[in-house]
Structures are given as structure tokens and as C-alpha cells.
mmCIF file of the N, C-alpha and C atoms, coordinates in Angstrom:
data_MODEL
# 
_entry.id   MODEL 
# 
loop_
_atom_site.group_PDB 
_atom_site.id 
_atom_site.type_symbol 
_atom_site.label_atom_id 
_atom_site.label_alt_id 
_atom_site.label_comp_id 
_atom_site.label_asym_id 
_atom_site.label_entity_id 
_atom_site.label_seq_id 
_atom_site.pdbx_PDB_ins_code 
_atom_site.Cartn_x 
_atom_site.Cartn_y 
_atom_site.Cartn_z 
_atom_site.occupancy 
_atom_site.B_iso_or_equiv 
_atom_site.pdbx_formal_charge 
_atom_site.auth_seq_id 
_atom_site.auth_comp_id 
_atom_site.auth_asym_id 
_atom_site.auth_atom_id 
_atom_site.pdbx_PDB_model_num 
ATOM 1   N N  . LYS A 1 1  ? -131.656 -40.874 1.022  1.00 0.00 ? 1  LYS A N  1 
ATOM 2   C CA . LYS A 1 1  ? -130.354 -40.364 0.604  1.00 0.00 ? 1  LYS A CA 1 
ATOM 3   C C  . LYS A 1 1  ? -129.451 -40.227 1.818  1.00 0.00 ? 1  LYS A C  1 
ATOM 4   N N  . PHE A 1 2  ? -128.215 -40.665 1.659  1.00 0.00 ? 2  PHE A N  1 
ATOM 5   C CA . PHE A 1 2  ? -127.296 -40.641 2.784  1.00 0.00 ? 2  PHE A CA 1 
ATOM 6   C C  . PHE A 1 2  ? -126.079 -39.804 2.440  1.00 0.00 ? 2  PHE A C  1 
ATOM 7   N N  . GLN A 1 3  ? -125.573 -39.140 3.445  1.00 0.00 ? 3  GLN A N  1 
ATOM 8   C CA . GLN A 1 3  ? -124.409 -38.295 3.251  1.00 0.00 ? 3  GLN A CA 1 
ATOM 9   C C  . GLN A 1 3  ? -123.563 -38.354 4.510  1.00 0.00 ? 3  GLN A C  1 
ATOM 10  N N  . LYS A 1 4  ? -122.249 -38.503 4.319  1.00 0.00 ? 4  LYS A N  1 
ATOM 11  C CA . LYS A 1 4  ? -121.368 -38.561 5.481  1.00 0.00 ? 4  LYS A CA 1 
ATOM 12  C C  . LYS A 1 4  ? -120.778 -37.182 5.741  1.00 0.00 ? 4  LYS A C  1 
ATOM 13  N N  . ILE A 1 5  ? -120.825 -36.779 6.977  1.00 0.00 ? 5  ILE A N  1 
ATOM 14  C CA . ILE A 1 5  ? -120.378 -35.453 7.372  1.00 0.00 ? 5  ILE A CA 1 
ATOM 15  C C  . ILE A 1 5  ? -119.272 -35.600 8.417  1.00 0.00 ? 5  ILE A C  1 
ATOM 16  N N  . LEU A 1 6  ? -118.214 -34.821 8.266  1.00 0.00 ? 6  LEU A N  1 
ATOM 17  C CA . LEU A 1 6  ? -117.178 -34.778 9.294  1.00 0.00 ? 6  LEU A CA 1 
ATOM 18  C C  . LEU A 1 6  ? -117.636 -33.819 10.381 1.00 0.00 ? 6  LEU A C  1 
ATOM 19  N N  . VAL A 1 7  ? -118.223 -34.377 11.423 1.00 0.00 ? 7  VAL A N  1 
ATOM 20  C CA . VAL A 1 7  ? -118.831 -33.533 12.437 1.00 0.00 ? 7  VAL A CA 1 
ATOM 21  C C  . VAL A 1 7  ? -117.800 -32.838 13.308 1.00 0.00 ? 7  VAL A C  1 
ATOM 22  N N  . GLY A 1 8  ? -116.541 -33.242 13.203 1.00 0.00 ? 8  GLY A N  1 
ATOM 23  C CA . GLY A 1 8  ? -115.497 -32.535 13.928 1.00 0.00 ? 8  GLY A CA 1 
ATOM 24  C C  . GLY A 1 8  ? -115.396 -31.083 13.509 1.00 0.00 ? 8  GLY A C  1 
ATOM 25  N N  . ASP A 1 9  ? -115.929 -30.756 12.317 1.00 0.00 ? 9  ASP A N  1 
ATOM 26  C CA . ASP A 1 9  ? -115.897 -29.382 11.827 1.00 0.00 ? 9  ASP A CA 1 
ATOM 27  C C  . ASP A 1 9  ? -117.026 -28.544 12.410 1.00 0.00 ? 9  ASP A C  1 
ATOM 28  N N  . ILE A 1 10 ? -117.970 -29.190 13.076 1.00 0.00 ? 10 ILE A N  1 
ATOM 29  C CA . ILE A 1 10 ? -119.124 -28.476 13.621 1.00 0.00 ? 10 ILE A CA 1 
ATOM 30  C C  . ILE A 1 10 ? -118.859 -28.247 15.103 1.00 0.00 ? 10 ILE A C  1 
ATOM 31  N N  . ASN A 1 11 ? -118.325 -27.076 15.422 1.00 0.00 ? 11 ASN A N  1 
ATOM 32  C CA . ASN A 1 11 ? -117.757 -26.879 16.749 1.00 0.00 ? 11 ASN A CA 1 
ATOM 33  C C  . ASN A 1 11 ? -118.570 -25.987 17.666 1.00 0.00 ? 11 ASN A C  1 
ATOM 34  N N  . ASP A 1 12 ? -119.481 -25.197 17.139 1.00 0.00 ? 12 ASP A N  1 
ATOM 35  C CA . ASP A 1 12 ? -120.196 -24.294 18.032 1.00 0.00 ? 12 ASP A CA 1 
ATOM 36  C C  . ASP A 1 12 ? -121.692 -24.354 17.784 1.00 0.00 ? 12 ASP A C  1 
ATOM 37  N N  . VAL A 1 13 ? -122.433 -23.790 18.715 1.00 0.00 ? 13 VAL A N  1 
ATOM 38  C CA . VAL A 1 13 ? -123.890 -23.902 18.691 1.00 0.00 ? 13 VAL A CA 1 
ATOM 39  C C  . VAL A 1 13 ? -124.459 -23.328 17.406 1.00 0.00 ? 13 VAL A C  1 
ATOM 40  N N  . GLU A 1 14 ? -123.924 -22.177 16.981 1.00 0.00 ? 14 GLU A N  1 
ATOM 41  C CA . GLU A 1 14 ? -124.473 -21.514 15.806 1.00 0.00 ? 14 GLU A CA 1 
ATOM 42  C C  . GLU A 1 14 ? -124.306 -22.386 14.571 1.00 0.00 ? 14 GLU A C  1 
ATOM 43  N N  . GLN A 1 15 ? -123.114 -22.965 14.399 1.00 0.00 ? 15 GLN A N  1 
ATOM 44  C CA . GLN A 1 15 ? -122.871 -23.825 13.242 1.00 0.00 ? 15 GLN A CA 1 
ATOM 45  C C  . GLN A 1 15 ? -123.755 -25.058 13.298 1.00 0.00 ? 15 GLN A C  1 
ATOM 46  N N  . ARG A 1 16 ? -123.927 -25.645 14.496 1.00 0.00 ? 16 ARG A N  1 
ATOM 47  C CA . ARG A 1 16 ? -124.785 -26.822 14.616 1.00 0.00 ? 16 ARG A CA 1 
ATOM 48  C C  . ARG A 1 16 ? -126.225 -26.475 14.278 1.00 0.00 ? 16 ARG A C  1 
ATOM 49  N N  . ALA A 1 17 ? -126.664 -25.282 14.704 1.00 0.00 ? 17 ALA A N  1 
ATOM 50  C CA . ALA A 1 17 ? -128.037 -24.869 14.419 1.00 0.00 ? 17 ALA A CA 1 
ATOM 51  C C  . ALA A 1 17 ? -128.243 -24.724 12.915 1.00 0.00 ? 17 ALA A C  1 
ATOM 52  N N  . VAL A 1 18 ? -127.290 -24.097 12.243 1.00 0.00 ? 18 VAL A N  1 
ATOM 53  C CA . VAL A 1 18 ? -127.386 -23.933 10.792 1.00 0.00 ? 18 VAL A CA 1 
ATOM 54  C C  . VAL A 1 18 ? -127.380 -25.297 10.122 1.00 0.00 ? 18 VAL A C  1 
ATOM 55  N N  . TYR A 1 19 ? -126.470 -26.174 10.564 1.00 0.00 ? 19 TYR A N  1 
ATOM 56  C CA . TYR A 1 19 ? -126.383 -27.529 10.018 1.00 0.00 ? 19 TYR A CA 1 
ATOM 57  C C  . TYR A 1 19 ? -127.707 -28.267 10.204 1.00 0.00 ? 19 TYR A C  1 
ATOM 58  N N  . GLN A 1 20 ? -128.261 -28.180 11.401 1.00 0.00 ? 20 GLN A N  1 
ATOM 59  C CA . GLN A 1 20 ? -129.528 -28.852 11.685 1.00 0.00 ? 20 GLN A CA 1 
ATOM 60  C C  . GLN A 1 20 ? -130.624 -28.327 10.770 1.00 0.00 ? 20 GLN A C  1 
ATOM 61  N N  . ASN A 1 21 ? -130.687 -27.007 10.608 1.00 0.00 ? 21 ASN A N  1 
ATOM 62  C CA . ASN A 1 21 ? -131.723 -26.421 9.761  1.00 0.00 ? 21 ASN A CA 1 
ATOM 63  C C  . ASN A 1 21 ? -131.566 -26.865 8.316  1.00 0.00 ? 21 ASN A C  1 
ATOM 64  N N  . GLU A 1 22 ? -130.326 -26.940 7.837  1.00 0.00 ? 22 GLU A N  1 
ATOM 65  C CA . GLU A 1 22 ? -130.085 -27.375 6.465  1.00 0.00 ? 22 GLU A CA 1 
ATOM 66  C C  . GLU A 1 22 ? -130.521 -28.819 6.275  1.00 0.00 ? 22 GLU A C  1 
ATOM 67  N N  . VAL A 1 23 ? -130.206 -29.660 7.246  1.00 0.00 ? 23 VAL A N  1 
ATOM 68  C CA . VAL A 1 23 ? -130.599 -31.068 7.161  1.00 0.00 ? 23 VAL A CA 1 
ATOM 69  C C  . VAL A 1 23 ? -132.119 -31.189 7.160  1.00 0.00 ? 23 VAL A C  1 
ATOM 70  N N  . ASP A 1 24 ? -132.763 -30.442 8.055  1.00 0.00 ? 24 ASP A N  1 
ATOM 71  C CA . ASP A 1 24 ? -134.224 -30.483 8.119  1.00 0.00 ? 24 ASP A CA 1 
ATOM 72  C C  . ASP A 1 24 ? -134.829 -30.063 6.789  1.00 0.00 ? 24 ASP A C  1 
ATOM 73  N N  . TYR A 1 25 ? -134.247 -29.031 6.185  1.00 0.00 ? 25 TYR A N  1 
ATOM 74  C CA . TYR A 1 25 ? -134.784 -28.519 4.928  1.00 0.00 ? 25 TYR A CA 1 
ATOM 75  C C  . TYR A 1 25 ? -134.544 -29.504 3.792  1.00 0.00 ? 25 TYR A C  1 
ATOM 76  N N  . MET A 1 26 ? -133.338 -30.061 3.729  1.00 0.00 ? 26 MET A N  1 
ATOM 77  C CA . MET A 1 26 ? -132.955 -30.914 2.607  1.00 0.00 ? 26 MET A CA 1 
ATOM 78  C C  . MET A 1 26 ? -133.605 -32.288 2.693  1.00 0.00 ? 26 MET A C  1 
ATOM 79  N N  . TYR A 1 27 ? -133.686 -32.830 3.893  1.00 0.00 ? 27 TYR A N  1 
ATOM 80  C CA . TYR A 1 27 ? -134.102 -34.225 4.047  1.00 0.00 ? 27 TYR A CA 1 
ATOM 81  C C  . TYR A 1 27 ? -135.460 -34.366 4.726  1.00 0.00 ? 27 TYR A C  1 
ATOM 82  N N  . GLY A 1 28 ? -136.003 -33.260 5.222  1.00 0.00 ? 28 GLY A N  1 
ATOM 83  C CA . GLY A 1 28 ? -137.285 -33.331 5.907  1.00 0.00 ? 28 GLY A CA 1 
ATOM 84  C C  . GLY A 1 28 ? -137.214 -34.137 7.185  1.00 0.00 ? 28 GLY A C  1 
ATOM 85  N N  . MET A 1 29 ? -136.058 -34.109 7.815  1.00 0.00 ? 29 MET A N  1 
ATOM 86  C CA . MET A 1 29 ? -135.857 -34.893 9.028  1.00 0.00 ? 29 MET A CA 1 
ATOM 87  C C  . MET A 1 29 ? -135.660 -33.959 10.213 1.00 0.00 ? 29 MET A C  1 
ATOM 88  N N  . GLN A 1 30 ? -135.871 -34.492 11.404 1.00 0.00 ? 30 GLN A N  1 
ATOM 89  C CA . GLN A 1 30 ? -135.634 -33.750 12.636 1.00 0.00 ? 30 GLN A CA 1 
ATOM 90  C C  . GLN A 1 30 ? -134.635 -34.529 13.486 1.00 0.00 ? 30 GLN A C  1 
ATOM 91  N N  . TRP A 1 31 ? -133.860 -33.791 14.265 1.00 0.00 ? 31 TRP A N  1 
ATOM 92  C CA . TRP A 1 31 ? -132.983 -34.484 15.214 1.00 0.00 ? 31 TRP A CA 1 
ATOM 93  C C  . TRP A 1 31 ? -133.865 -35.177 16.253 1.00 0.00 ? 31 TRP A C  1 
ATOM 94  N N  . PRO A 1 32 ? -133.419 -36.305 16.778 1.00 0.00 ? 32 PRO A N  1 
ATOM 95  C CA . PRO A 1 32 ? -134.162 -36.950 17.862 1.00 0.00 ? 32 PRO A CA 1 
ATOM 96  C C  . PRO A 1 32 ? -134.278 -36.002 19.055 1.00 0.00 ? 32 PRO A C  1 
ATOM 97  N N  . SER A 1 33 ? -135.290 -36.195 19.869 1.00 0.00 ? 33 SER A N  1 
ATOM 98  C CA . SER A 1 33 ? -135.530 -35.305 21.000 1.00 0.00 ? 33 SER A CA 1 
ATOM 99  C C  . SER A 1 33 ? -134.361 -35.342 21.984 1.00 0.00 ? 33 SER A C  1 
ATOM 100 N N  . SER A 1 34 ? -133.565 -36.407 21.928 1.00 0.00 ? 34 SER A N  1 
ATOM 101 C CA . SER A 1 34 ? -132.428 -36.553 22.833 1.00 0.00 ? 34 SER A CA 1 
ATOM 102 C C  . SER A 1 34 ? -131.183 -35.859 22.311 1.00 0.00 ? 34 SER A C  1 
ATOM 103 N N  . TYR A 1 35 ? -131.314 -35.191 21.144 1.00 0.00 ? 35 TYR A N  1 
ATOM 104 C CA . TYR A 1 35 ? -130.158 -34.507 20.568 1.00 0.00 ? 35 TYR A CA 1 
ATOM 105 C C  . TYR A 1 35 ? -129.609 -33.475 21.540 1.00 0.00 ? 35 TYR A C  1 
ATOM 106 N N  . ASP A 1 36 ? -128.292 -33.503 21.725 1.00 0.00 ? 36 ASP A N  1 
ATOM 107 C CA . ASP A 1 36 ? -127.633 -32.544 22.602 1.00 0.00 ? 36 ASP A CA 1 
ATOM 108 C C  . ASP A 1 36 ? -126.302 -32.169 21.984 1.00 0.00 ? 36 ASP A C  1 
ATOM 109 N N  . GLY A 1 37 ? -126.058 -30.898 21.837 1.00 0.00 ? 37 GLY A N  1 
ATOM 110 C CA . GLY A 1 37 ? -124.859 -30.438 21.144 1.00 0.00 ? 37 GLY A CA 1 
ATOM 111 C C  . GLY A 1 37 ? -123.575 -30.918 21.791 1.00 0.00 ? 37 GLY A C  1 
ATOM 112 N N  . PHE A 1 38 ? -123.531 -30.936 23.128 1.00 0.00 ? 38 PHE A N  1 
ATOM 113 C CA . PHE A 1 38 ? -122.302 -31.334 23.795 1.00 0.00 ? 38 PHE A CA 1 
ATOM 114 C C  . PHE A 1 38 ? -122.048 -32.820 23.590 1.00 0.00 ? 38 PHE A C  1 
ATOM 115 N N  . PHE A 1 39 ? -123.099 -33.620 23.698 1.00 0.00 ? 39 PHE A N  1 
ATOM 116 C CA . PHE A 1 39 ? -122.966 -35.055 23.438 1.00 0.00 ? 39 PHE A CA 1 
ATOM 117 C C  . PHE A 1 39 ? -122.503 -35.277 22.010 1.00 0.00 ? 39 PHE A C  1 
ATOM 118 N N  . PHE A 1 40 ? -123.136 -34.552 21.102 1.00 0.00 ? 40 PHE A N  1 
ATOM 119 C CA . PHE A 1 40 ? -122.812 -34.659 19.679 1.00 0.00 ? 40 PHE A CA 1 
ATOM 120 C C  . PHE A 1 40 ? -121.338 -34.365 19.455 1.00 0.00 ? 40 PHE A C  1 
ATOM 121 N N  . ARG A 1 41 ? -120.846 -33.283 20.049 1.00 0.00 ? 41 ARG A N  1 
ATOM 122 C CA . ARG A 1 41 ? -119.453 -32.891 19.867 1.00 0.00 ? 41 ARG A CA 1 
ATOM 123 C C  . ARG A 1 41 ? -118.512 -33.900 20.519 1.00 0.00 ? 41 ARG A C  1 
ATOM 124 N N  . ASP A 1 42 ? -118.787 -34.245 21.778 1.00 0.00 ? 42 ASP A N  1 
ATOM 125 C CA . ASP A 1 42 ? -117.847 -35.058 22.542 1.00 0.00 ? 42 ASP A CA 1 
ATOM 126 C C  . ASP A 1 42 ? -117.764 -36.482 22.025 1.00 0.00 ? 42 ASP A C  1 
ATOM 127 N N  . HIS A 1 43 ? -118.884 -37.032 21.568 1.00 0.00 ? 43 HIS A N  1 
ATOM 128 C CA . HIS A 1 43 ? -118.920 -38.446 21.218 1.00 0.00 ? 43 HIS A CA 1 
ATOM 129 C C  . HIS A 1 43 ? -118.827 -38.710 19.727 1.00 0.00 ? 43 HIS A C  1 
ATOM 130 N N  . LYS A 1 44 ? -119.033 -37.678 18.915 1.00 0.00 ? 44 LYS A N  1 
ATOM 131 C CA . LYS A 1 44 ? -118.990 -37.888 17.475 1.00 0.00 ? 44 LYS A CA 1 
ATOM 132 C C  . LYS A 1 44 ? -117.828 -37.157 16.806 1.00 0.00 ? 44 LYS A C  1 
ATOM 133 N N  . LYS A 1 45 ? -117.003 -36.486 17.589 1.00 0.00 ? 45 LYS A N  1 
ATOM 134 C CA . LYS A 1 45 ? -115.888 -35.742 17.013 1.00 0.00 ? 45 LYS A CA 1 
ATOM 135 C C  . LYS A 1 45 ? -114.997 -36.692 16.221 1.00 0.00 ? 45 LYS A C  1 
ATOM 136 N N  . ASN A 1 46 ? -114.606 -36.250 15.026 1.00 0.00 ? 46 ASN A N  1 
ATOM 137 C CA . ASN A 1 46 ? -113.729 -37.024 14.152 1.00 0.00 ? 46 ASN A CA 1 
ATOM 138 C C  . ASN A 1 46 ? -114.378 -38.312 13.652 1.00 0.00 ? 46 ASN A C  1 
ATOM 139 N N  . GLU A 1 47 ? -115.689 -38.414 13.784 1.00 0.00 ? 47 GLU A N  1 
ATOM 140 C CA . GLU A 1 47 ? -116.412 -39.545 13.223 1.00 0.00 ? 47 GLU A CA 1 
ATOM 141 C C  . GLU A 1 47 ? -117.377 -39.013 12.172 1.00 0.00 ? 47 GLU A C  1 
ATOM 142 N N  . THR A 1 48 ? -118.054 -39.912 11.502 1.00 0.00 ? 48 THR A N  1 
ATOM 143 C CA . THR A 1 48 ? -119.024 -39.478 10.502 1.00 0.00 ? 48 THR A CA 1 
ATOM 144 C C  . THR A 1 48 ? -120.424 -39.656 11.052 1.00 0.00 ? 48 THR A C  1 
ATOM 145 N N  . TRP A 1 49 ? -121.307 -38.768 10.647 1.00 0.00 ? 49 TRP A N  1 
ATOM 146 C CA . TRP A 1 49 ? -122.702 -38.830 11.064 1.00 0.00 ? 49 TRP A CA 1 
ATOM 147 C C  . TRP A 1 49 ? -123.527 -39.181 9.844  1.00 0.00 ? 49 TRP A C  1 
ATOM 148 N N  . CYS A 1 50 ? -124.199 -40.303 9.891  1.00 0.00 ? 50 CYS A N  1 
ATOM 149 C CA . CYS A 1 50 ? -124.991 -40.736 8.741  1.00 0.00 ? 50 CYS A CA 1 
ATOM 150 C C  . CYS A 1 50 ? -126.384 -40.134 8.836  1.00 0.00 ? 50 CYS A C  1 
ATOM 151 N N  . ILE A 1 51 ? -126.763 -39.413 7.810  1.00 0.00 ? 51 ILE A N  1 
ATOM 152 C CA . ILE A 1 51 ? -128.067 -38.774 7.784  1.00 0.00 ? 51 ILE A CA 1 
ATOM 153 C C  . ILE A 1 51 ? -129.089 -39.752 7.185  1.00 0.00 ? 51 ILE A C  1 
# 
């Protein structure tokens, strides 16, 4: 199942943590070990993240 998310709305660590936990719960997936919040924000802002 795929869902597009406007990651520009995910601006702080707490929101990203909640988002990550929801994704893990809903899809049984984990972020890659290289996941980094600053990279995520800086490079994916105003783009969509395909789950």
C-alpha cells in the first residue's frame, strides 16, 4: 500500500517521531538506518515521500 505525504508539514523531531511510529505501526516498516531528520527535512521539503 502506498500513500503520498507532504513532508513539508513535518517540521520538528517530535512530529517526525510520531509520524515514524505511525508508519511502523500501519505498514510494519522501519526507516532505513541512514534516516536522518535534517536530511529528510532539507531534501524532501515540499516533495512527496512514498511509503
